[in-house]
Phi, psi and omega in degrees: 000317179296319180295321177296317181295318180293336179281349179286160173294156183301317182294326177289322177297313180296317179298321179294320178296317179297316181297316179295320179296314179295318180298315179296314180295326180296307182291325177294318179295317178300317181295312182294317180294322179295318179296316179294321179297317180296319179295317179297317179295321179296318179295316179296320180295316180294315181296318178293322180295319179298317180296320180291322178297319178299318180294319181295318179296324176297317180292317180298325181292339184255004182236157178295157183297325182293345178265357185298320181298319180293322179294318178299316180298322182282336186271338184271164183212187181293336180257002178212116177254139183231148175201157178243132180217168181277348176222154182292138177277346181245124177282147180284123180290161180292322180227150178247144174281170181297323179293320179294319178297323179296318180289321178297321179298323178295320178293320178297321179295335178274004178096007180261104188274319183264109185227129169248122186215141180213127173281134183227166175210087179207160181282141175218154178288147175269128177247134176283172187298323180295318179298317182293323179294316179297322180295318180293325180295331179268001176084021178291144172277173179296320180297325179287329180290334180276066189226009187200163167062220189292157184244155173224167179264113180291139180246329182206137172239142181198164175219132177235142182277129182265310182222209184293318187234012183236147177232141173263115179261137180219153176215125183242153179193178178234151180296142184298324181295336182293329182278352182264155176281141179289156180299322180298318180293318179297317179296322179295316179296318177297319178298318178297319180296316181296316180297318181294313180296317179298318178297319178298318181294320178297318179296317179294320179300318179291322180292333181273359180304315177302327179292320176295320176297326177297319178297313181297315181295319179295321179293318179296322180291322181291322185273315188243359183055036177264125178280116181239089181299140177269137180298135185273067172216148184145194179301146182299330181292334183267345183300316177299322179294318179297315180297316180295322180293317178299318178294321179296318178302311182297315181294320178294318179298317178295320181295316180296318180295317179294321179296318180295318178296319180296317180297317179293321181293317179297315180297321180291317183291333179288343180293327183296308177295328177295319178296320178297318178296320179297318179295320179294323181293333181295335182266004178269145180300150181295133178196170178296323179296321180296317181294323178293320179293319178297321178295320178297317178297323178296318178296317179297322179295319178294321178298315179296322178297316179296319180295319179293321177294321177298315179295322180291314181292335180287342183246344182231140179245141179283135177292153180279154174206154181295125186220140171280105187293322180298318179294321179299313182291324179294326177296317178298317180297318180295320180295321177289329177296324177295338178260018178065032174245112183271130177238124179280109181221129178241126180297133171264197178296155186299129178242117176236110184223166178273107184221166170272096191298318182293322178293319177299315180299316182294320180297317179296318179297321177300315181291319179294319179299320177297318180296320180294317186287323187244007184280333182093179186287326183266027185280140174237126184252136179231145180233132180223155174214142177207154176257128180225106183066232179260026181227149169257132181250120176250131183231127174241118181237154177218170180244030182280210185285336178075189181227140179296150183303322182284356179253355186296324179279329184290322185291346180281341181290148180299143175062027177257126177229139175283166185303324183293344182260356185271074178235150184287345182267007182247144177266009181290132179243009177076036182247349185301305181291325179295317178297317179298316179296319180295315180294319179299316178296322181295333180256027172081015180236206179198163177252131177233141179240140175209154183287142177271157180248129004275343180209164179108194186220143175243117179251123181232127172234148182244153178228127177287137182280341178214139181226000000 
């Protein structure tokens, strides 16, 4: 559950917390208010019932016995039932609560000494006045009268002694619907909660806009090295971060540009002394030392050429154009075939997409050259291409010696060569994979390396079809 919550977007996490908080407070408030409302209504019902019982007993004491039934019938209502019996219908409890003692004291002050009273809270049927009159005429007790139809919540039951052999029994309550919240109020509260939560989410969504812009700007800078300053407006807490990010973009762009210019300048300036050395060597008598020095100068010249191309490609990107990808790859395969390097490539369905053809060609050649140079005698090279979503996947695999798992990330770094490549007779400077990785990132993709089974290496780079 925690992992699922952490995987949500920030605005969804905040919205979920707000919704749960509002929901909990809403239901808690409804519960507390309903409980308080029910208690207040019960107290008012009990207090009113006691006052009415006192009034009824005063009237009964001043009227003949034959009129008592009519007085009882006229005095009771749907929230107060009355009856006269020869014994109390309510037994006296062992202990009284403070509320019960308060009500008994009121009855005692009115001259009613023998009182049985109990506060209750349970559902009972509501009887109209006609039903209660008919029940009394047939001699029903109060418990028998509580046997049908609509229900109310009883608040107080009691019996007070009227004369020598008669008791006035009473039961008061409130209708059950009275203690409940009306549908209109509940809908209004729910509407207020929805509007409040929705407003909070909209405000948070607007406040998070700079963060989304930060993501877009960072992605553009990572892929295309385009400086996209973020507008400096939004919450005060985010303004320092926005300002720092904009400054970081500018400083990194300047640093990359200066580094590329410096690398190109150094490589270019080294050509002059190398050319001078080559000319001087031409006037030296032929010998093994002369040939070794010429070979060393040739290797250095190739290294400088590769370095200058790396610096140039690091600062400039080739524009895209509509290209038949199958024809492009077949051309590369044919050229290697002329050099006695066999590449297993099978045309798939025709692919015509907007790509940088020279950059694609160079990346494939870098990977094939690595396979040729380090694959060994029994090496088999295969080339594949496929379109998946908005990306093109190019794969160059071989069955050579491969690269150890702990070296797969290291060999992508510039000027990194494994021990097997560190020989004086090679012009390799460790830029092939780095150039491929840089170009793939510049065009919205990436380079991945993995070991082939049972041996060898699989190099895959992707190119985004739209940026």
